[in-house]
C-alpha positions as CSV (number, residue, x, y, z in Angstrom):
1,M,0.0,0.0,0.0
2,G,1.2,3.4,-0.8
3,I,1.6,6.3,1.6
4,S,-0.1,9.5,0.8
5,N,1.7,12.8,0.9
6,A,-0.4,13.9,3.9
7,E,0.6,10.9,6.0
8,M,4.2,11.4,5.0
9,E,4.2,15.0,6.3
10,L,2.6,13.9,9.5
11,R,5.3,11.2,10.1
12,L,8.1,13.7,9.4
13,A,6.6,16.2,11.8
14,A,6.4,13.6,14.5
15,I,10.1,12.7,14.0
16,E,11.2,16.4,14.2
17,Q,9.3,16.8,17.5
18,R,11.0,13.8,19.0
19,L,14.4,15.0,17.9
20,S,13.8,18.4,19.4
21,A,12.7,16.9,22.6
22,L,15.8,14.7,22.8
23,E,18.1,17.7,22.1
24,A,16.4,19.8,24.8
25,T,16.8,17.0,27.5
26,R,20.5,16.1,26.9
27,P,22.4,16.8,30.1
28,D,25.7,17.7,28.4
29,T,24.4,20.2,26.0
30,K,25.2,23.8,26.9
31,V,24.6,26.8,24.7
32,I,26.9,29.8,25.2
33,G,25.0,33.0,25.0
34,L,26.1,36.5,24.7
35,D,26.3,37.0,28.5
36,E,28.3,33.8,29.0
37,T,31.9,33.0,28.2
38,A,33.5,29.7,27.2
39,P,35.9,28.1,29.7
40,Q,39.3,29.8,29.8
41,V,42.8,28.3,30.0
42,S,43.5,30.5,33.0
43,A,40.7,29.0,35.0
44,G,42.1,25.5,34.3
45,F,45.6,26.6,35.3
46,L,44.4,28.0,38.6
47,S,42.5,24.9,39.4
48,N,45.5,22.7,38.6
49,A,48.1,24.9,40.0
50,P,48.7,22.8,43.2
51,T,49.2,19.7,41.0
52,H,51.8,21.5,38.8
53,I,53.6,23.0,41.8
54,G,53.6,19.6,43.5
55,K,55.2,18.0,40.4
56,V,57.9,20.6,40.2
57,L,58.7,20.1,43.9
58,L,59.0,16.4,43.4
59,I,61.3,16.9,40.5
60,F,63.6,19.2,42.4
61,G,63.4,16.9,45.4
62,G,64.8,14.1,43.3
63,A,67.6,16.5,42.1
64,F,68.5,17.3,45.7
65,L,68.5,13.6,46.5
66,L,71.1,13.0,43.8
67,R,73.1,16.0,45.2
68,A,73.0,14.5,48.7
69,I,74.3,11.1,47.4
70,T,77.1,12.9,45.6
71,D,78.0,15.1,48.6
72,E,78.1,12.2,51.0
73,G,80.6,10.4,48.8
74,I,78.3,7.5,48.1
75,V,79.1,7.9,44.4
76,P,82.0,9.7,42.9
77,T,81.5,13.4,41.9
78,A,81.8,12.7,38.2
79,V,79.2,9.9,38.5
80,G,76.9,12.2,40.5
81,I,77.2,15.0,37.9
82,L,76.4,12.5,35.1
83,M,73.4,11.2,37.0
84,G,72.2,14.7,37.5
85,T,72.6,15.4,33.8
86,V,70.7,12.3,32.8
87,Y,68.0,13.2,35.3
88,A,67.6,16.7,33.8
89,L,67.5,15.3,30.2
90,W,64.9,12.8,31.3
91,W,62.5,15.6,32.2
92,M,63.2,17.3,28.9
93,F,62.3,14.0,27.2
94,M,59.1,14.1,29.3
95,A,58.4,17.6,28.0
96,F,58.9,16.3,24.5
97,R,56.6,13.3,25.1
98,T,53.9,15.1,27.0
99,G,53.9,17.9,24.4
100,R,52.4,15.6,21.8
101,D,49.0,16.3,23.3
102,P,48.1,20.0,22.9
103,D,45.8,19.7,26.0
104,R,48.8,18.8,28.1
105,G,51.0,21.7,26.9
106,L,51.2,23.2,30.4
107,N,52.5,20.0,31.8
108,A,55.1,19.8,29.1
109,L,56.2,23.4,29.8
110,F,56.7,22.6,33.5
111,Y,58.7,19.6,32.7
112,G,60.9,21.5,30.2
113,A,61.4,24.5,32.5
114,S,62.4,22.1,35.3
115,S,64.9,20.5,33.1
116,V,66.5,23.8,32.2
117,F,66.8,25.0,35.8
118,L,68.2,21.6,36.8
119,A,70.8,21.3,34.0
120,L,72.3,24.7,33.6
121,P,73.4,25.2,37.2
122,L,74.9,21.7,37.0
123,F,77.0,22.7,34.1
124,V,78.2,25.8,36.0
125,E,79.3,23.7,39.0
126,A,80.9,21.1,36.8
127,T,83.0,23.8,35.2
128,T,83.8,26.0,38.2
129,R,83.4,24.2,41.6
130,F,84.2,20.6,40.7
131,E,86.5,21.5,37.7
132,L,85.3,18.3,35.9
133,L,84.9,20.2,32.7
134,S,87.1,22.8,31.1
135,G,85.6,26.1,30.1
136,R,85.4,25.0,26.5
137,Q,83.8,21.7,27.5
138,G,81.3,23.5,29.7
139,V,80.3,25.8,26.8
140,V,79.9,22.7,24.5
141,A,77.7,21.0,27.0
142,L,75.7,24.2,27.4
143,T,75.4,24.5,23.6
144,L,74.1,21.0,23.2
145,F,71.5,21.3,26.0
146,C,70.2,24.6,24.8
147,A,69.9,23.2,21.3
148,I,67.9,20.3,22.6
149,S,65.7,22.6,24.6
150,I,65.0,25.0,21.7
151,W,64.3,22.0,19.4
152,V,61.8,20.6,21.8
153,A,60.2,24.0,22.2
154,A,59.9,24.4,18.4
155,I,58.6,20.9,17.7
156,R,56.0,21.0,20.5
157,N,55.1,24.7,20.0
158,L,56.2,25.6,23.6
159,R,57.0,29.3,23.2
160,S,57.6,29.9,26.9
161,L,60.1,27.1,27.0
162,C,62.0,28.8,24.2
163,W,62.1,32.0,26.1
164,I,63.3,30.3,29.3
165,A,66.0,28.3,27.5
166,A,67.3,31.4,25.7
167,A,67.3,33.6,28.8
168,A,68.9,31.0,31.0
169,G,71.4,30.1,28.3
170,I,72.6,33.7,28.1
171,V,72.9,34.1,31.8
172,T,74.7,30.8,32.2
173,A,77.1,31.7,29.4
174,F,78.3,34.9,31.1
175,V,78.7,33.1,34.4
176,V,80.9,30.5,32.7
177,L,82.8,33.3,30.9
178,N,83.5,35.1,34.2
179,T,84.8,31.9,35.9
180,S,86.6,30.1,33.1
181,H,87.7,33.0,30.8
182,S,86.5,31.0,27.8
183,A,85.7,34.2,25.9
184,V,85.8,33.0,22.3
185,E,83.8,29.8,23.0
186,T,81.2,31.8,24.9
187,A,80.8,34.3,22.0
188,V,80.3,31.4,19.5
189,F,77.7,29.9,21.8
190,L,75.8,33.2,22.0
191,I,75.8,33.7,18.3
192,L,74.5,30.1,17.7
193,L,71.9,30.7,20.4
194,G,70.8,33.9,18.6
195,L,70.6,32.0,15.3
196,G,68.6,29.2,16.9
197,S,66.1,31.5,18.4
198,L,65.8,33.4,15.1
199,W,65.0,30.3,13.1
200,T,62.6,29.1,15.7
201,V,60.7,32.3,15.3
202,Y,60.8,31.9,11.5
203,R,59.4,28.4,11.8
204,R,56.7,29.1,14.4
205,D,55.9,32.8,13.7
206,W,56.5,33.7,17.4
207,L,57.2,37.2,18.5
208,G,59.9,38.5,20.7
209,V,62.3,35.7,21.4
210,Q,64.5,36.6,18.4
211,W,65.2,39.9,20.0
212,L,66.4,38.2,23.2
213,G,68.7,35.9,21.1
214,A,70.1,38.9,19.2
215,V,70.8,40.8,22.4
216,G,72.8,37.8,23.6
217,A,74.7,37.4,20.3
218,N,75.5,41.2,20.0
219,A,76.5,41.3,23.7
220,G,78.9,38.4,23.2
221,V,80.9,40.2,20.5
222,V,80.8,43.5,22.3
223,V,82.2,41.9,25.4
224,L,85.0,40.4,23.3
225,I,85.8,43.9,22.2
226,V,86.1,45.1,25.8
227,L,88.1,42.1,26.8
228,S,90.6,42.5,23.9
229,V,91.8,45.8,25.3
230,S,92.2,44.4,28.8
231,D,95.6,43.0,30.0
232,R,93.8,40.4,32.2
233,W,92.4,38.5,29.3
234,S,94.3,36.7,26.6
235,V,92.1,37.8,23.7
236,Y,93.8,38.8,20.5
237,A,92.6,42.1,18.9
238,E,91.6,40.3,15.7
239,T,89.4,37.8,17.5
240,P,86.4,40.2,18.0
241,F,86.6,41.1,14.3
242,L,86.4,37.4,13.3
243,M,83.4,36.9,15.7
244,A,81.7,40.0,14.2
245,G,82.2,38.5,10.8
246,L,80.6,35.3,12.0
247,L,77.7,37.4,13.4
248,L,77.3,39.1,10.1
249,A,77.4,35.9,8.1
250,V,74.8,34.0,10.2
251,Y,72.3,36.9,10.4
252,L,72.6,38.3,6.9
253,G,72.5,34.8,5.5
254,S,69.4,34.0,7.5
255,F,67.7,37.2,6.3
256,G,68.6,36.3,2.7
257,I,67.2,32.8,3.0
258,R,64.0,34.2,4.6
259,T,63.4,36.8,1.9
260,H,64.7,35.1,-1.3
261,I,64.0,31.4,-0.7
262,R,61.0,31.4,1.7
263,G,59.5,34.5,0.1
264,Q,59.0,36.5,3.3
265,V,59.2,40.2,3.9
266,V,61.7,41.9,6.2
267,G,60.4,43.4,9.4
268,I,61.6,45.7,12.1
269,F,63.8,43.1,13.6
270,E,65.8,42.5,10.4
271,T,66.3,46.2,9.9
272,V,67.4,47.0,13.5
273,Q,69.7,43.9,13.8
274,G,71.2,44.6,10.4
275,V,72.3,48.1,11.4
276,L,73.5,46.9,14.8
277,I,75.7,44.1,13.5
278,I,77.2,46.3,10.8
279,G,78.0,48.9,13.5
280,I,79.5,46.2,15.8
281,S,81.7,44.9,12.9
282,F,83.2,48.3,12.2
283,L,83.7,48.9,15.9
284,T,85.8,45.7,16.1
285,A,87.8,46.7,13.1
286,V,88.6,50.2,14.5
287,T,89.5,48.7,17.9
288,A,91.9,46.3,16.3
289,S,93.5,49.0,14.2
290,R,94.3,51.0,17.3
291,F,96.6,48.3,18.5
292,G,98.7,48.2,15.4
293,R,96.7,45.6,13.5
294,D,96.3,46.4,9.9
295,I,92.7,45.2,9.7
296,L,90.9,48.2,8.3
297,T,91.7,47.3,4.7
298,E,90.4,43.7,5.2
299,A,87.3,45.1,6.9
300,G,86.7,47.5,4.0
301,I,87.1,44.7,1.4
302,L,84.7,42.5,3.3
303,S,82.2,45.4,3.5
304,L,82.4,46.0,-0.3
305,L,81.9,42.3,-1.0
306,L,78.8,42.2,1.3
307,S,77.5,45.4,-0.3
308,A,77.7,43.7,-3.7
309,C,75.7,40.8,-2.3
310,A,73.1,43.1,-0.8
311,Y,72.7,45.0,-4.1
312,A,72.4,41.7,-5.9
313,M,69.6,40.6,-3.6
314,A,67.9,43.9,-4.1
315,S,68.2,43.6,-7.9
316,T,66.5,40.2,-8.3
317,P,63.5,40.3,-10.5
318,K,61.1,39.3,-7.8
319,T,62.4,41.9,-5.3
320,R,62.2,44.6,-8.0
321,A,58.8,43.6,-9.1
322,V,57.2,43.7,-5.6
323,R,58.5,47.2,-4.9
324,G,58.2,46.6,-1.1
325,R,60.3,46.6,2.0
326,N,62.8,44.0,0.8
327,F,64.1,46.2,-2.0
328,F,64.5,49.2,0.3
329,F,66.1,47.0,3.0
330,Y,68.7,45.4,0.8
331,S,69.5,48.5,-1.3
332,T,69.9,50.6,1.8
333,L,72.1,47.9,3.4
334,G,74.2,47.8,0.3
335,L,74.5,51.6,0.4
336,I,75.7,51.6,4.0
337,L,78.2,48.8,3.4
338,V,79.6,50.4,0.2
339,V,80.1,53.8,1.9
340,A,81.7,52.3,5.0
341,G,83.9,49.9,3.0
342,S,85.2,52.5,0.5
343,A,85.9,54.9,3.4
344,L,88.1,52.2,4.9
345,V,90.1,51.3,1.8
346,M,90.4,54.8,0.1
347,S,91.5,58.2,1.1
348,P,88.7,60.7,1.8
349,G,89.2,62.5,-1.6
350,K,89.1,59.3,-3.6
351,A,86.2,57.9,-1.7
352,A,84.2,61.2,-2.2
353,A,84.9,61.0,-5.9
354,A,83.8,57.4,-6.1
355,W,80.6,58.3,-4.2
356,S,79.9,61.1,-6.6
357,V,80.1,58.7,-9.6
358,M,77.9,56.3,-7.8
359,A,75.4,59.1,-7.2
360,L,75.2,59.6,-11.0
361,A,74.5,55.9,-11.5
362,M,71.8,55.9,-8.7
363,A,70.1,59.0,-10.3
364,F,70.0,57.2,-13.7
365,L,68.7,54.0,-12.2
366,S,66.1,55.9,-10.2
367,G,64.7,57.4,-13.4
368,R,64.8,54.2,-15.4
369,Y,63.1,52.0,-12.8
370,G,60.9,54.7,-11.1
371,R,62.5,54.1,-7.7
372,V,62.4,57.0,-5.2
373,A,64.6,54.9,-2.9
374,L,67.4,55.1,-5.5
375,S,67.0,58.9,-5.7
376,L,67.3,59.0,-1.9
377,Q,70.5,57.0,-2.2
378,C,71.9,59.4,-4.8
379,T,71.2,62.2,-2.3
380,F,72.9,60.3,0.5
381,L,76.0,59.7,-1.6
382,L,76.3,63.3,-2.5
383,V,76.0,64.4,1.1
384,A,78.7,61.8,2.1
385,A,80.9,63.1,-0.7
386,G,80.5,66.7,0.4
387,V,81.4,65.9,3.9
388,A,84.3,63.6,3.2
389,S,85.9,65.9,0.6
390,G,85.4,69.0,2.7
391,I,83.5,71.0,0.1
392,L,80.6,71.5,2.5
393,A,83.0,73.0,5.1
394,T,84.6,75.1,2.4
395,G,81.2,76.4,1.3
396,S,80.3,77.3,4.8
397,Q,83.5,79.2,5.3
398,A,83.2,81.0,2.0
399,L,79.5,82.0,2.4
400,A,79.4,82.8,6.1
401,G,82.7,82.3,7.8
402,D,85.1,84.8,9.2
403,V,88.2,85.7,7.2
404,I,91.0,83.6,8.5
405,A,94.7,83.7,7.8
406,T,94.5,80.9,5.2
407,W,91.6,81.4,2.7
408,P,90.2,78.1,1.4
409,A,91.8,77.0,-1.9
410,L,89.9,76.0,-5.0
411,L,90.7,72.3,-5.1
412,P,90.1,70.1,-8.2
413,W,88.1,67.4,-6.4
414,H,85.8,70.1,-5.0
415,V,85.1,71.3,-8.5
416,F,84.5,67.7,-9.6
417,I,82.0,67.0,-6.8
418,A,80.2,70.3,-7.3
419,L,79.8,69.5,-11.0
420,T,78.6,66.0,-10.2
421,T,76.0,67.3,-7.9
422,V,74.7,69.7,-10.5
423,A,74.8,67.0,-13.1
424,C,72.5,64.8,-10.9
425,L,69.9,67.6,-11.2
426,F,69.8,67.1,-15.0
427,I,69.2,63.4,-14.8
428,P,65.5,62.5,-14.6
429,V,64.8,60.7,-11.3
430,A,61.6,59.3,-9.8
431,Q,59.8,62.2,-8.1
432,Q,56.3,60.7,-7.7
433,S,55.3,57.6,-5.7
434,E,52.1,56.5,-3.9
435,R,54.3,54.9,-1.2
436,W,56.3,58.0,-0.6
437,G,53.6,60.6,-1.2
438,V,54.8,64.2,-0.8
439,L,58.2,63.0,0.5
440,A,59.1,61.7,-3.0
441,G,60.5,65.1,-3.9
442,L,62.6,65.4,-0.8
443,P,65.8,63.9,-2.4
444,Q,65.7,66.5,-5.2
445,L,65.1,69.3,-2.7
446,I,68.3,68.3,-0.8
447,V,70.3,68.0,-4.0
448,L,69.2,71.5,-5.0
449,A,70.3,72.8,-1.6
450,L,73.6,71.1,-2.0
451,S,74.1,72.6,-5.4
452,V,73.5,76.1,-4.0
453,W,75.8,75.5,-1.1
454,E,78.7,74.0,-3.1
455,V,78.6,76.1,-6.3
456,G,77.9,79.3,-4.4
457,G,80.7,78.6,-2.0
458,L,83.2,77.8,-4.8
459,L,82.3,81.0,-6.6
460,V,83.1,83.0,-3.5
461,V,86.3,81.0,-3.0
462,L,87.3,81.9,-6.6
463,L,86.3,85.6,-6.7
464,A,87.0,86.7,-3.1
465,P,90.8,86.9,-3.5
466,V,90.4,89.0,-6.7
467,L,87.6,91.3,-5.5
468,A,88.2,91.5,-1.8
469,G,91.9,90.5,-1.3
470,V,91.1,87.9,1.3
471,D,94.3,86.0,0.7
472,G,96.4,89.0,1.7
473,P,96.9,91.0,4.9
474,N,94.4,93.7,3.9
475,A,91.2,91.9,3.3
476,D,88.2,94.2,2.3
477,L,85.4,92.9,4.5
478,A,82.9,95.3,2.8
479,R,83.5,93.9,-0.6
480,L,83.5,90.3,0.7
481,A,80.1,90.9,2.3
482,A,78.7,92.4,-1.0
483,L,80.1,89.4,-2.9
484,R,78.5,87.0,-0.7
485,T,75.2,88.8,-0.9
486,A,75.4,88.9,-4.7
487,V,76.0,85.1,-4.9
488,L,73.1,84.3,-2.5
489,A,70.7,86.7,-4.3
490,A,71.7,85.2,-7.7
491,S,71.0,81.7,-6.2
492,S,67.5,82.7,-5.1
493,V,66.7,83.9,-8.7
494,T,68.2,80.8,-10.2
495,L,66.1,78.6,-7.9
496,A,62.9,80.6,-8.8
497,L,63.7,80.2,-12.5
498,S,64.4,76.4,-12.0
499,S,61.0,75.9,-10.3
500,R,59.3,76.8,-13.6
501,F,60.6,73.5,-15.2
502,K,58.8,70.2,-14.5
503,R,62.1,68.6,-13.5
504,W,62.7,70.9,-10.5
505,P,59.4,71.9,-9.0
506,E,60.9,71.5,-5.5
507,A,63.2,74.5,-6.1
508,R,60.4,77.0,-5.2
509,W,60.5,75.7,-1.6
510,L,64.1,77.0,-1.3
511,V,63.7,80.4,-2.8
512,Y,62.3,82.3,0.2
513,P,64.4,80.5,2.8
514,V,67.5,81.7,0.8
515,L,66.1,85.3,0.7
516,V,65.4,85.2,4.4
517,L,69.1,84.2,5.0
518,V,70.1,87.1,2.8
519,G,68.0,89.4,4.9
520,F,69.6,88.2,8.2
521,K,73.0,88.5,6.5
522,L,72.4,92.2,5.7
523,F,72.0,93.0,9.3
524,L,74.7,90.7,10.7
525,E,77.5,91.3,8.1
526,D,76.8,94.0,5.5
527,F,75.7,96.8,7.9
528,P,78.6,96.3,10.4
529,N,81.3,95.9,7.7
530,G,79.8,97.7,4.7
531,Q,80.6,101.0,3.0
532,P,78.1,103.2,1.2
533,V,79.0,101.8,-2.2
534,T,78.9,98.2,-1.1
535,L,75.7,98.7,0.7
536,F,74.2,100.3,-2.4
537,V,75.2,97.2,-4.4
538,A,73.9,94.8,-1.8
539,F,70.5,96.5,-1.5
540,A,70.2,96.9,-5.3
541,L,70.9,93.2,-5.8
542,V,68.6,92.0,-3.0
543,G,65.8,94.3,-4.2
544,S,66.1,93.2,-7.8
545,A,66.1,89.5,-6.6
546,L,62.9,90.0,-4.7
547,I,61.2,91.6,-7.7
548,L,62.4,88.9,-10.1
549,V,61.5,86.1,-7.7
550,A,58.0,87.4,-7.1
551,R,57.4,87.6,-10.9
552,L,58.9,84.2,-11.6
553,L,56.9,82.4,-8.9
554,S,53.6,84.1,-9.7
555,R,53.6,83.0,-13.4
556,D,51.8,79.7,-14.3
């Protein structure tokens, strides 16, 4: 017999009613509403706190039992130390085993932390009090145990255990250093600890522990620098430099693998640590050179090689296509290294000339690839060249300094650097960027200011001996003041005229600041030193400049 549609609907309705009744009467069903909260881990921790504390006390009680057996002479000291080490490793194994269950992660953390606090003091006593291990052997044992601890923390996702192992390892390392004088071994351990904490963070995406490892690694090399200048420690002056090279290699290599193999983006840590390790490396080189070691050339060559590697990583197709932080990081790192390296292997004049040529190349590449970062590097190189060559100091002396016994000379490399700076203005660079916004024009603004400073200063250096006799005993201060005013007034007009071209729109932002400086100069130099004729010339030039500037800036 068939079942009608009406009977089918009645039976389905009855089944739904029964299911609803069963769901409503289930004792283990609980609906979390808006005013209720799900059970928190903190509540479970507080309820189980006595149990966890009891387990820790029992663990340490067993350790003290082993210590008592050793102190009473029941077993030899070496056997007692070995038993204590095995006991500590057993609880690290328990942390590894228990950590398989995510719900028992807290138990695993207590086991792992107990293992750390049992083992590390044992290594210190074995090295110092009982002298069973040499300083090098103690550091090796410390290295192996910390490696096991961090590995367990990474495998079982125990972030707190990684923090504890890193912090306790750093403290223990410095205790062993102080007692055993194993400076080099301790520095190597701290660098490896920093590397381990870094890659644990890269694997687990944790936050913070890589900073702790980096602090320990950096501190290890800095302490070596301090110890190398002390007569109480047998540390060669070259040793800190070698350790700094190792520090550079492990961290910069790790950054390269992260960005170019794993496809990640550099962050704040990579930027800060990169700058710090470069600074530490050059500090070690300078310290070694003060003690007669010819190491600056080697440091400069290493820096140039690393700068080539950094620029190569910045120039990979993927890095250039993304236009992100990786390109800025590696290109800036390459810039810092090439400037520092060339400063170590070249004289200031030759280095400044090399930086000027590099600035031309950076300006060309900025325009070709549309990179504001390269325009900024061009500006930085020009500033570095101006400082190293002394042309900025010469410009300041010529435009605003007092007349001294020896007037600055017009040097060939000053002329070359000034011409290079002006030439960079005629090379189209990237001046618009969504990422940089209004700051995209800042590099060109600085180059314009440098051009006024350098070219104006060299003009005064060239003309002042002829017009004002500044290179002789009877310098004419009135004529010198008028000459300076004329150069600055002409500079303001040149800037206003340049602002009318699409390539130099930033020039208009320098026009009135230059005129304001001229105004102050009239009261501070021209009036006290001037004569009626020179004051007439100065006022005529400034007035004409104001009129021309107003007209040039008001035109569309």
